C-alpha positions, -999 to 999 in steps of 0.1 A, spaced: 380 -230 -141 402 -227 -104 381 -229 -74 380 -201 -51 403 -197 -22 388 -209 7 377 -183 33 397 -188 67 387 -178 101 412 -150 103 397 -136 69 364 -138 87 374 -122 118 391 -93 97 358 -91 74 341 -86 108 360 -58 117 359 -40 84 320 -45 82 321 -26 114 341 5 103 378 -10 112 410 -22 91 436 -44 107 468 -48 95 504 -57 109 519 -29 124 552 -16 106 579 14 112 554 40 99 528 33 128 552 31 158 542 67 170 506 59 164 511 28 183 528 41 213 502 69 218 475 44 215 490 24 244 497 51 263 459 63 260 447 32 269 468 25 301 486 54 315 474 93 325 443 110 331 432 104 297 432 65 302 410 69 330 377 74 305 380 39 299 379 9 319 414 -8 313 432 20 324 460 14 350 467 45 359 458 40 396 482 12 397 514 25 380 525 65 366 547 68 342 546 51 305 535 19 295 556 18 262 582 44 245 591 44 208 623 22 214 605 -5 229 579 -5 203 605 -7 177 622 -36 197 586 -55 198 583 -49 160 619 -65 154 609 -95 171 612 -124 144 587 -145 165 555 -119 170 533 -97 152 514 -66 165 480 -62 149 467 -25 145 432 -15 140 425 18 127 390 33 123 375 51 92 392 85 95 427 63 100 427 69 140 446 40 153 419 25 181 431 -8 190 462 -33 190 470 -64 201 508 -82 204 512 -118 197 542 -139 200 545 -173 182 542 -205 205 563 -221 225 552 -257 231 518 -250 214 514 -219 234 512 -185 220 515 -154 242 489 -124 238 497 -92 253 494 -53 253 457 -55 243 451 -18 240 417 -2 231 417 37 229 394 50 256 371 65 231 365 31 212 360 11 243 323 -7 243 323 -8 209 333 -43 204 366 -38 185 386 -51 217 365 -87 217 368 -83 179 406 -81 178 409 -111 205 390 -130 182 411 -122 155 445 -127 173 431 -161 186 423 -174 152 456 -160 138 476 -180 167 456 -213 157 455 -209 117 490 -196 110 512 -207 140 494 -237 149 489 -227 183 465 -250 209 463 -223 236 467 -188 244 485 -175 272 488 -144 289 496 -123 323 475 -94 339 481 -77 370 467 -93 398 451 -63 410 428 -59 379 401 -80 390 375 -62 363 400 -72 335 406 -106 346 366 -115 349 366 -103 314 389 -128 304 377 -152 322 342 -149 307 359 -152 272 373 -190 284 408 -178 297 416 -197 330 438 -187 359 468 -211 359 477 -206 395 511 -194 385 524 -160 393 553 -137 378 567 -110 396 566 -73 386 595 -59 371 602 -31 402 633 -11 394 625 -10 357 608 23 353 604 17 312 569 -2 324 560 22 347 562 35 381 545 13 405 521 28 433 522 2 454 547 -26 465 522 -57 460 517 -58 424 523 -91 404 512 -109 374 488 -137 374 489 -161 342 456 -172 322 452 -199 298 431 -203 268 423 -235 247 422 -228 210 409 -262 200 
C-alpha cells in the first residue's frame, strides 16, 4: 500500500480558496479576454473606483491589452494565476515571475471591485508566495508599487513587505501602461522574506 501524497502549502492555499468559493488555475489563452477585463476593472476607469485598488485618479487609458496579456502568457519564466467564482467569473489574478538570485516577482495583482473585501486577494497572495517558495525555491518576493499609492503600500507592509529604498521610473511616453495624470509618478520597490 502506497503512502498518500503529502499536501503542500500550495495545495493548502488552493483548498482554502476552493472552500470559500473560488477555483484557481494557471491562465491559458482561453482566459485572455476575461483576464484583460478583470485587470481593467480593478485598476482603471469609473468602474474601478468602486474598489480601493483603483489607479484611475493617477492614470487614464488602459492598464493591459490583449497583446500585452498574450506576451505575459508566453513568457517561459512566469505564471499567471486566475481565480474564478462559483459562477465562473474571473474575480482575481496575480502574475509571478521566477526568481532571479532567489527573488521572485509578484505583479499585476488584480481583484474585481465587486470581489474586494472578501479575502480573495489576501488568499491569492498567500498562494503566490507559497508557489514561489515551494515550486521555484524563492527565498523572497519582490514587487513594485506606484509611490503615490500610500494605502496600497501600507497594505503590503502589513503583510510583511518592506521598502527597499529603491525607486524605478514610471514608463512615461509608453501609453500601453496608461496615460499619467501627473508628472511625478515612480515605483517604490518592496521585498518580503519567504523563509
